[in-house]
Backbone bond lengths (Angstrom), bond angles and torsions (degrees), N, CA, C in turn:
res aa  C-N    CA-C-N  psi(-1)  N-CA   C-N-CA  omega(-1)  CA-C   N-CA-C  phi
1 M - - - 1.466 - - 1.522 111.57 -
2 S 1.326 115.62 -42.07 1.464 120.56 179.59 1.524 110.98 -62.72
3 D 1.355 116.25 -41.15 1.467 120.35 178.57 1.523 110.84 -64.70
4 F 1.330 116.38 -39.59 1.466 120.82 178.76 1.531 110.26 -61.46
5 L 1.327 117.18 -43.64 1.466 121.14 179.24 1.526 110.83 -64.92
6 S 1.330 116.62 -36.28 1.473 120.67 177.82 1.518 110.72 -61.54
7 V 1.328 116.50 -43.28 1.464 121.08 179.47 1.527 110.42 -64.97
8 I 1.337 117.39 -41.63 1.469 121.19 178.59 1.528 110.42 -62.29
9 I 1.316 116.87 -41.57 1.470 120.97 178.14 1.527 110.36 -60.48
10 I 1.324 116.61 -45.65 1.473 120.97 179.53 1.529 110.81 -61.56
11 L 1.323 116.82 -42.61 1.470 120.67 179.83 1.531 111.53 -65.82
12 L 1.329 116.59 -39.51 1.469 119.72 177.09 1.524 111.35 -63.91
13 A 1.335 116.49 -37.99 1.463 120.59 176.88 1.525 110.29 -61.69
14 M 1.333 116.56 -38.02 1.469 120.75 177.94 1.526 111.10 -67.23
15 V 1.338 116.73 -36.94 1.465 120.87 177.08 1.523 109.80 -61.44
16 I 1.320 116.39 -44.64 1.469 120.52 178.98 1.521 110.39 -59.01
17 Q 1.327 115.99 -47.48 1.462 120.09 -179.52 1.525 111.26 -58.87
18 A 1.318 116.49 -39.80 1.462 120.85 -178.59 1.527 112.85 -67.97
19 F 1.346 117.36 -25.06 1.462 120.89 -175.84 1.530 113.81 -98.09
20 L 1.325 118.16 -7.82 1.461 119.84 178.02 1.529 110.00 -64.04
21 Q 1.333 116.24 144.61 1.464 120.02 -166.86 1.531 116.84 -113.55
22 L 1.305 118.42 -12.29 1.462 119.13 -175.52 1.526 112.14 -63.32
23 T 1.329 117.02 -54.18 1.460 120.57 -177.67 1.532 111.85 -62.50
24 P 1.346 119.68 -45.66 1.461 118.57 176.10 1.530 113.38 -59.95
25 G 1.341 116.75 -35.30 1.459 120.13 179.36 1.514 112.27 -64.42
26 V 1.326 116.68 -47.03 1.473 121.01 178.85 1.525 109.77 -66.15
27 F 1.328 116.35 -40.10 1.467 120.87 179.49 1.528 111.09 -60.50
28 S 1.331 116.95 -39.95 1.469 121.16 178.93 1.521 111.12 -61.61
29 I 1.329 115.61 -45.38 1.469 120.29 179.41 1.522 110.36 -64.31
30 F 1.334 115.79 -44.06 1.463 120.20 179.24 1.533 111.26 -59.33
31 Y 1.322 116.83 -48.00 1.467 121.10 -176.73 1.530 110.44 -63.94
32 H 1.336 116.23 -42.41 1.466 121.33 179.62 1.533 110.92 -57.62
33 H 1.310 117.05 -46.92 1.465 120.26 -177.80 1.527 111.37 -75.04
34 A 1.322 117.41 -30.74 1.468 120.09 175.72 1.523 110.00 -63.96
35 L 1.318 117.10 -38.90 1.469 120.61 177.43 1.528 111.69 -64.32
36 G 1.337 115.59 -33.92 1.459 119.77 -179.57 1.519 112.91 -73.68
37 K 1.330 116.98 -24.66 1.465 120.90 -175.91 1.526 113.48 -98.23
38 T 1.332 116.84 -27.11 1.465 120.02 -175.11 1.527 110.16 -134.53
39 S 1.314 115.16 -174.73 1.458 119.89 177.57 1.533 109.83 -74.91
40 A 1.322 115.13 165.25 1.464 120.23 179.62 1.534 110.57 -61.78
41 K 1.326 116.88 -37.16 1.464 120.66 -179.30 1.523 111.19 -65.62
42 K 1.344 117.03 -44.59 1.464 120.69 179.64 1.534 111.09 -66.49
43 A 1.333 116.28 -39.08 1.464 119.70 178.02 1.525 110.03 -64.74
44 D 1.305 115.76 -38.58 1.465 121.21 178.87 1.523 110.52 -64.14
45 D 1.333 116.38 -43.51 1.466 120.51 178.55 1.529 110.84 -65.69
46 A 1.341 115.95 -40.34 1.470 120.15 179.56 1.525 110.86 -63.64
47 S 1.331 116.25 -35.09 1.462 119.83 -179.89 1.532 110.95 -63.28
48 L 1.317 116.86 -33.62 1.463 120.73 178.05 1.525 111.28 -66.63
49 S 1.336 116.41 -31.10 1.466 120.18 176.69 1.527 110.49 -67.77
50 F 1.327 116.70 -40.65 1.465 121.12 175.94 1.529 109.38 -59.83
51 I 1.323 116.01 -47.47 1.463 120.70 179.97 1.523 110.64 -61.62
52 L 1.328 116.36 -38.84 1.468 120.54 177.50 1.532 110.53 -61.00
53 G 1.333 116.74 -40.67 1.462 120.56 177.88 1.516 111.48 -61.24
54 T 1.329 116.00 -40.82 1.470 121.01 176.43 1.523 110.85 -61.76
55 E 1.308 116.17 -45.33 1.467 121.11 -179.74 1.524 111.55 -63.96
56 I 1.329 116.40 -40.84 1.469 120.77 -178.37 1.525 110.70 -60.78
57 L 1.347 116.64 -51.55 1.462 118.60 -177.55 1.525 111.34 -67.16
58 T 1.323 117.35 -39.88 1.462 120.44 178.62 1.524 110.47 -58.85
59 A 1.336 116.59 -45.52 1.466 121.10 -179.67 1.527 111.58 -65.63
60 I 1.334 116.98 -42.07 1.467 120.95 -178.73 1.530 110.99 -64.68
61 I 1.340 116.53 -48.51 1.463 120.33 -179.91 1.519 110.78 -61.94
62 F 1.329 115.67 -42.89 1.460 120.01 179.00 1.526 110.63 -59.51
63 L 1.326 116.24 -45.46 1.464 121.16 -179.00 1.522 110.95 -62.51
64 I 1.328 116.68 -44.59 1.471 121.17 -179.28 1.529 110.40 -62.72
65 I 1.334 116.81 -48.85 1.470 120.69 -179.07 1.513 110.80 -62.68
66 Y 1.318 116.58 -43.08 1.464 120.53 -178.27 1.531 110.73 -63.08
67 I 1.332 116.54 -42.36 1.472 120.85 179.55 1.525 110.14 -64.56
68 I 1.333 116.59 -43.88 1.469 120.60 -179.71 1.522 110.32 -60.28
69 I 1.323 116.19 -47.32 1.465 119.52 -177.03 1.524 111.99 -69.58
70 S 1.332 117.24 -38.34 1.463 119.93 -175.88 1.520 113.88 -79.70
71 F 1.338 117.63 -27.30 1.462 119.79 -176.01 1.524 114.50 -114.24
72 V 1.328 116.42 -31.90 1.467 119.43 -177.57 1.517 110.72 -94.16
73 V 1.327 116.07 -46.79 1.460 120.29 178.57 1.524 107.64 -81.33
74 T 1.298 116.69 122.83 1.465 120.47 -174.67 1.519 112.26 -79.30
75 D 1.325 115.94 163.35 1.463 121.32 178.37 1.519 111.36 -59.04
76 K 1.320 116.53 -36.02 1.460 119.98 -179.21 1.523 111.36 -62.13
77 I 1.339 115.31 -36.21 1.465 119.16 -179.06 1.529 110.46 -74.17
78 T 1.358 116.42 -45.47 1.467 119.24 -178.13 1.521 112.08 -66.75
79 D 1.317 116.77 -25.55 1.462 120.69 178.00 1.529 112.66 -89.58
80 S 1.316 116.60 -6.51 1.462 119.60 -174.51 1.521 111.43 -78.25
81 N 1.336 115.12 152.26 1.457 120.85 178.29 1.523 111.72 -65.69
82 I 1.347 116.00 -32.68 1.472 119.84 -178.36 1.524 110.59 -65.56
83 Y 1.331 116.22 -45.56 1.471 121.32 -179.97 1.528 110.40 -60.51
84 M 1.334 116.95 -50.22 1.450 121.04 -176.89 1.534 111.37 -69.77
85 A 1.329 116.77 -35.39 1.466 119.90 177.60 1.528 110.83 -65.95
86 T 1.330 115.68 -37.25 1.469 120.41 177.36 1.525 110.21 -63.56
87 L 1.337 116.02 -45.01 1.466 120.09 177.83 1.529 110.86 -61.65
88 A 1.329 116.18 -43.01 1.467 119.78 178.52 1.523 110.64 -60.09
89 G 1.324 116.76 -42.18 1.467 120.94 178.12 1.514 112.06 -62.70
90 I 1.333 116.38 -39.95 1.469 120.62 178.52 1.521 110.47 -63.09
91 F 1.323 116.62 -42.63 1.463 119.56 -178.60 1.527 111.87 -70.68
92 I 1.312 117.84 -32.89 1.464 120.08 173.86 1.527 110.09 -64.11
93 A 1.330 116.05 -43.07 1.469 120.66 177.74 1.531 110.66 -62.15
94 E 1.341 116.62 -43.05 1.461 120.98 178.58 1.531 110.93 -62.08
95 S 1.326 116.18 -36.44 1.465 120.91 178.89 1.530 110.80 -61.10
96 V 1.318 115.72 -45.59 1.468 120.87 179.96 1.530 110.51 -67.44
97 I 1.325 115.84 -44.67 1.470 120.85 -176.75 1.524 110.97 -63.40
98 T 1.338 116.60 -44.59 1.466 118.57 -177.99 1.525 112.28 -64.31
99 F 1.327 116.54 -36.91 1.464 118.34 -177.94 1.527 111.86 -72.19
100 F 1.319 116.55 -40.74 1.468 119.22 -173.39 1.532 113.94 -97.46
101 F 1.329 118.15 -24.25 1.465 119.13 -170.62 1.528 115.05 -128.96
102 Y 1.352 119.09 -5.75 1.464 118.85 -177.44 1.525 111.28 -61.71
103 F 1.320 115.84 -45.00 1.465 120.74 174.31 1.518 109.12 -100.14
104 R 1.320 116.06 137.85 1.461 120.31 177.98 1.523 110.28 -74.50
105 K 1.333 115.65 144.07 1.459 119.83 175.35 1.515 108.62 -73.62
106 N 1.319 116.24 140.75 1.461 120.74 179.78 1.521 110.65 -74.54
107 S 1.320 115.57 135.83 1.462 119.78 178.22 1.532 110.63 -67.46
108 K 1.342 115.44 -30.40 1.461 120.41 176.50 1.519 108.35 -109.64
109 K 1.303 116.63 128.20 1.468 121.27 -174.88 1.526 112.24 -59.52
110 K 1.335 116.27 -34.84 1.467 119.56 -177.42 1.531 111.77 -80.78
111 E 1.289 117.01 -16.37 1.466 120.25 -178.04 1.521 109.64 -77.20
112 Q 1.320 115.97 133.58 1.454 121.79 178.50 1.527 108.71 -116.27
113 S 1.315 117.16 128.11 1.460 120.22 179.21 1.514 109.36 -152.38
114 T 1.326 114.56 173.44 1.466 120.58 177.51 1.530 109.68 -119.99
115 K 1.329 116.67 35.31 1.456 120.17 177.27 1.522 109.75 -61.47
116 T 1.327 115.43 132.45 1.455 119.48 -176.58 1.529 111.29 -98.62
117 F 1.323 114.31 -170.15 1.452 123.76 -173.03 1.527 114.55 -66.15
118 L 1.316 118.01 -16.91 1.471 120.84 -173.47 1.523 112.06 -58.96
119 P 1.335 117.25 142.60 1.468 119.61 170.14 1.520 109.41 -56.07
120 R 1.313 117.28 145.74 1.464 121.23 -172.93 1.526 113.00 -58.56
121 F 1.335 118.01 -37.31 1.473 118.66 -176.53 1.524 110.76 -68.32
122 I 1.330 117.83 -32.83 1.466 120.41 176.93 1.524 109.80 -72.43
123 A 1.335 116.39 -43.57 1.462 120.42 179.62 1.526 110.84 -61.39
124 Q 1.328 116.39 -43.33 1.459 120.11 179.73 1.526 111.30 -64.29
125 N 1.328 115.85 -37.88 1.463 120.07 178.44 1.524 110.94 -64.00
126 L 1.335 116.87 -41.31 1.465 120.99 177.49 1.526 110.53 -62.49
127 I 1.328 116.45 -43.11 1.466 120.68 -179.25 1.525 110.74 -64.30
128 I 1.336 116.35 -42.58 1.472 120.45 178.88 1.523 110.39 -61.29
129 N 1.338 116.06 -45.66 1.467 119.82 179.56 1.524 111.87 -66.74
130 A 1.335 116.57 -33.16 1.470 120.42 177.24 1.524 110.62 -65.19
131 K 1.320 116.03 -37.00 1.460 120.27 179.68 1.530 112.06 -75.68
132 K 1.346 117.06 -30.24 1.467 120.56 -173.55 1.518 114.40 -94.28
133 A 1.325 117.96 -13.46 1.464 121.19 -175.93 1.527 110.48 -53.52
134 K 1.336 115.55 128.40 1.468 119.70 -174.20 1.522 113.51 -118.58
135 N 1.327 116.89 -40.65 1.461 119.15 -174.16 1.526 111.23 -120.69
136 R 1.326 114.65 -178.86 1.461 120.46 -175.86 1.523 112.22 -60.38
137 S 1.332 116.92 -43.54 1.463 119.56 -178.14 1.526 111.15 -64.84
138 D 1.343 116.82 -36.35 1.469 120.65 177.30 1.522 111.04 -61.74
139 T 1.327 116.23 -45.85 1.460 119.98 -175.31 1.533 112.09 -72.94
140 I 1.332 116.63 -36.91 1.465 119.11 176.34 1.524 109.87 -63.76
141 T 1.341 115.83 -44.53 1.462 121.10 178.69 1.522 111.16 -61.71
142 L 1.327 116.48 -41.04 1.462 120.97 178.94 1.530 110.43 -61.41
143 G 1.328 116.74 -42.47 1.459 120.48 177.51 1.515 112.09 -62.78
144 I 1.335 116.45 -40.63 1.467 121.53 179.77 1.531 110.58 -65.94
145 V 1.335 116.14 -49.20 1.472 120.68 -176.60 1.528 111.16 -64.73
146 T 1.330 116.37 -43.15 1.468 119.98 179.95 1.524 111.15 -61.61
147 T 1.316 116.37 -43.40 1.468 120.72 178.67 1.528 110.78 -63.89
148 A 1.330 116.63 -38.40 1.469 121.27 179.67 1.524 111.53 -64.30
149 C 1.333 116.92 -32.38 1.465 120.82 -177.88 1.526 112.57 -65.89
150 E 1.337 116.92 -17.64 1.456 119.98 -178.08 1.527 112.08 -103.20
151 L 1.323 117.04 12.77 1.463 120.69 -177.92 1.525 113.31 -61.57
152 V 1.315 117.12 -26.59 1.463 119.59 178.88 1.529 110.76 -59.86
153 F 1.335 116.59 -26.07 1.466 120.59 178.54 1.527 112.82 -102.05
154 T 1.321 117.67 -23.15 1.466 119.60 -176.82 1.526 113.88 -97.04
155 L 1.324 117.94 -24.37 1.469 119.87 -177.84 1.531 112.16 -57.88
156 P 1.343 119.21 -45.03 1.473 118.44 176.46 1.525 112.64 -60.10
157 L 1.336 116.52 -29.39 1.467 120.07 179.06 1.528 110.65 -67.44
158 Y 1.336 116.12 -43.75 1.463 120.28 177.52 1.536 110.15 -60.69
159 I 1.319 115.62 -41.28 1.467 120.31 -177.57 1.524 111.29 -65.95
160 I 1.342 116.53 -47.66 1.470 118.79 -176.53 1.520 111.26 -69.91
161 I 1.338 117.61 -37.67 1.468 119.10 178.79 1.522 110.50 -65.33
162 S 1.334 117.08 -44.31 1.469 120.43 177.96 1.521 111.08 -60.71
163 T 1.329 116.32 -41.74 1.465 121.12 178.66 1.525 111.12 -62.64
164 E 1.325 116.29 -44.79 1.468 119.97 -177.28 1.530 111.63 -71.34
165 I 1.325 117.26 -33.30 1.474 119.71 175.74 1.526 109.79 -62.55
166 L 1.329 115.88 -41.75 1.470 120.01 177.60 1.526 110.75 -66.40
167 N 1.335 116.61 -37.68 1.464 120.18 177.28 1.527 112.03 -64.92
168 L 1.329 115.87 -29.29 1.457 120.75 178.73 1.528 111.93 -79.97
169 G 1.325 116.15 -2.94 1.457 120.15 179.54 1.513 113.21 76.40
170 L 1.342 117.08 30.13 1.465 124.18 177.13 1.526 113.69 67.74
171 R 1.343 118.38 8.24 1.456 120.25 179.16 1.528 109.39 -66.77
172 Y 1.297 115.81 120.07 1.465 122.35 -179.85 1.535 112.05 57.44
173 G 1.315 116.82 25.65 1.457 119.85 -178.76 1.514 113.09 -58.19
174 F 1.337 116.24 -42.26 1.462 120.23 -178.58 1.527 110.92 -64.56
175 V 1.341 116.61 -30.49 1.468 120.77 179.13 1.525 110.13 -64.77
176 Y 1.327 116.69 -44.03 1.461 120.78 179.70 1.530 110.95 -64.56
177 I 1.313 116.36 -40.81 1.461 119.98 -179.37 1.524 111.04 -65.55
178 I 1.331 116.64 -47.18 1.466 120.54 179.14 1.522 110.17 -63.14
179 A 1.337 116.31 -41.35 1.469 120.57 179.13 1.519 110.92 -60.90
180 Y 1.333 116.87 -40.39 1.465 120.78 -179.76 1.525 110.63 -64.66
181 I 1.330 116.81 -43.65 1.465 120.91 179.65 1.523 110.42 -62.21
182 I 1.336 116.32 -40.47 1.464 120.30 177.79 1.527 110.71 -65.09
183 I 1.342 116.26 -45.08 1.470 120.97 179.73 1.524 110.96 -57.85
184 A 1.336 116.67 -36.85 1.472 120.99 -178.86 1.526 111.81 -62.14
185 T 1.339 116.93 -24.96 1.471 120.42 -177.38 1.527 112.98 -101.99
186 V 1.324 117.77 -10.41 1.475 120.33 -177.61 1.533 112.57 -56.27
187 P 1.364 119.51 -47.49 1.475 118.86 178.84 1.535 112.36 -58.52
188 L 1.325 117.11 -32.72 1.470 120.45 179.92 1.520 110.65 -70.16
189 F 1.309 116.70 -40.58 1.465 119.75 177.27 1.528 111.27 -67.25
190 V 1.323 116.76 -33.09 1.466 120.47 176.65 1.527 110.01 -64.11
191 I 1.335 116.46 -45.42 1.467 120.71 178.20 1.519 110.71 -65.14
192 R 1.313 116.54 -41.61 1.474 121.38 177.51 1.525 110.50 -58.07
193 T 1.324 116.01 -43.28 1.460 120.71 178.40 1.528 111.18 -65.30
194 A 1.328 116.53 -38.27 1.470 120.81 178.42 1.521 110.80 -60.74
195 F 1.331 116.89 -45.51 1.464 120.39 178.33 1.534 110.75 -64.47
196 R 1.325 116.35 -39.36 1.463 120.37 -177.72 1.523 111.88 -70.71
197 T 1.321 117.00 -18.32 1.472 120.67 178.49 1.531 111.00 -105.06
198 D 1.346 114.50 31.09 1.469 122.65 171.12 1.519 115.77 70.81
199 H 1.319 117.73 20.81 1.459 120.43 169.78 1.531 108.11 -87.65
200 N 1.322 117.07 151.56 1.461 120.09 -177.94 1.529 111.35 -114.27
201 L 1.342 114.73 176.23 1.463 120.79 -176.85 1.526 111.65 -60.44
202 A 1.329 116.91 -40.66 1.467 120.56 -178.67 1.529 111.09 -60.31
203 E 1.325 116.44 -41.93 1.464 120.75 -179.91 1.528 111.09 -67.30
204 I 1.329 115.49 -41.71 1.465 119.95 179.78 1.524 110.49 -65.13
205 Q 1.336 116.69 -43.11 1.462 120.91 179.18 1.520 111.28 -65.45
206 R 1.342 116.27 -38.18 1.461 120.11 178.89 1.528 110.20 -63.15
207 F 1.313 116.26 -40.97 1.465 120.97 178.20 1.524 110.52 -63.57
208 R 1.332 116.70 -43.68 1.461 121.40 -179.01 1.531 110.72 -65.35
209 V 1.325 116.99 -38.41 1.466 120.59 178.22 1.527 110.37 -64.66
210 N 1.330 116.26 -44.18 1.465 120.84 -178.64 1.530 112.54 -63.58
211 K 1.340 116.12 -29.39 1.467 120.37 -176.81 1.536 112.55 -99.38
212 K 1.326 116.19 6.45 1.466 120.40 -173.68 1.524 112.67 -58.92
213 F 1.311 117.86 -45.95 1.464 120.41 -178.81 1.523 110.84 -61.71
214 W 1.332 116.63 -44.05 1.462 120.29 -178.13 1.513 111.81 -67.93
215 V 1.316 115.92 -33.02 1.469 119.95 177.55 1.524 110.38 -62.92
216 K 1.329 116.59 -50.66 1.468 118.56 -178.63 1.522 111.55 -67.83
217 L 1.348 117.16 -29.28 1.460 120.32 176.97 1.531 110.56 -67.39
218 V 1.331 116.65 -45.63 1.470 120.65 178.58 1.522 110.56 -62.58
219 L 1.326 116.69 -43.61 1.468 120.87 179.22 1.524 110.53 -60.54
220 S 1.326 116.10 -48.88 1.463 120.81 -176.98 1.519 111.69 -63.21
221 I 1.327 116.63 -46.40 1.465 120.56 -179.04 1.526 110.75 -65.31
222 S 1.322 117.19 -40.10 1.471 120.84 -179.30 1.524 111.47 -64.32
223 Y 1.327 116.94 -44.01 1.469 120.31 176.16 1.536 109.83 -60.23
224 L 1.331 116.43 -43.74 1.459 120.36 -178.25 1.529 111.43 -66.16
225 L 1.323 116.93 -40.41 1.463 120.45 178.23 1.524 111.83 -62.62
226 I 1.330 116.15 -39.04 1.465 119.22 176.79 1.525 110.19 -62.02
227 A 1.331 116.15 -43.62 1.468 120.27 178.35 1.525 111.00 -59.99
228 I 1.324 116.14 -43.68 1.474 120.33 179.88 1.525 110.80 -64.26
229 L 1.327 117.02 -43.21 1.465 120.65 -179.62 1.530 111.53 -65.78
230 I 1.320 116.88 -35.57 1.474 120.22 175.69 1.522 109.78 -61.93
231 I 1.325 115.98 -43.94 1.469 120.70 179.64 1.528 110.56 -65.15
232 V 1.331 116.47 -44.24 1.469 121.15 179.05 1.523 110.65 -60.34
233 K 1.328 116.51 -42.48 1.474 119.79 178.51 1.513 111.37 -60.89
234 G 1.333 116.51 -33.67 1.456 120.27 179.13 1.509 113.13 -66.44
235 W 1.339 116.15 -23.81 1.465 120.82 -179.76 1.522 112.04 -85.44
236 L 1.341 116.86 -20.05 1.472 120.22 -175.54 1.525 111.93 -75.32
């Protein structure tokens, strides 16, 4: 039963990663402007560099967290009620934050947007860099920086997945890690496919605006479910 709950927790963490919106939002802007400056083929190739940047940082952070938990944090700590209760508290906090603060409230009631939690000066800087990115190093860096900006929501995911992989006794651990890295890029490939099938930025943004409430609902519920499952595991 405990192993089953561990797998459910890992899958819920992957759901959260798939629904986060900051990186897909910046990627959409980047791809749109790349199409305006270069050919469709070059923009398509540049988009893969952005995705590579996302994969690089995701893999590095995952590796660092996993090493810290497996070698620095002892079994006694990971099995302790205090450690798991702290994680549960973090996920409850994330649940509240994502529902009420992940998307910024519009200053004008009629205005519809997908502005996220980032301070405006950071968001504007990301948008400027997305528009100006010219070469492979620019786009890889943009993917890395954009992914890093969402660590406040993804860091607990890395921690809980690493913890649960260790609780599972490393069985298929590499599969979960690779699956998570792939899941992190799925929304980007979906957007890439949308652009390649003649959809434009306005259509993609309209879709994201229409689904905004459901996105934050899924994020909030998923964080809360992880917290509940952590607590339930503590009782078993």
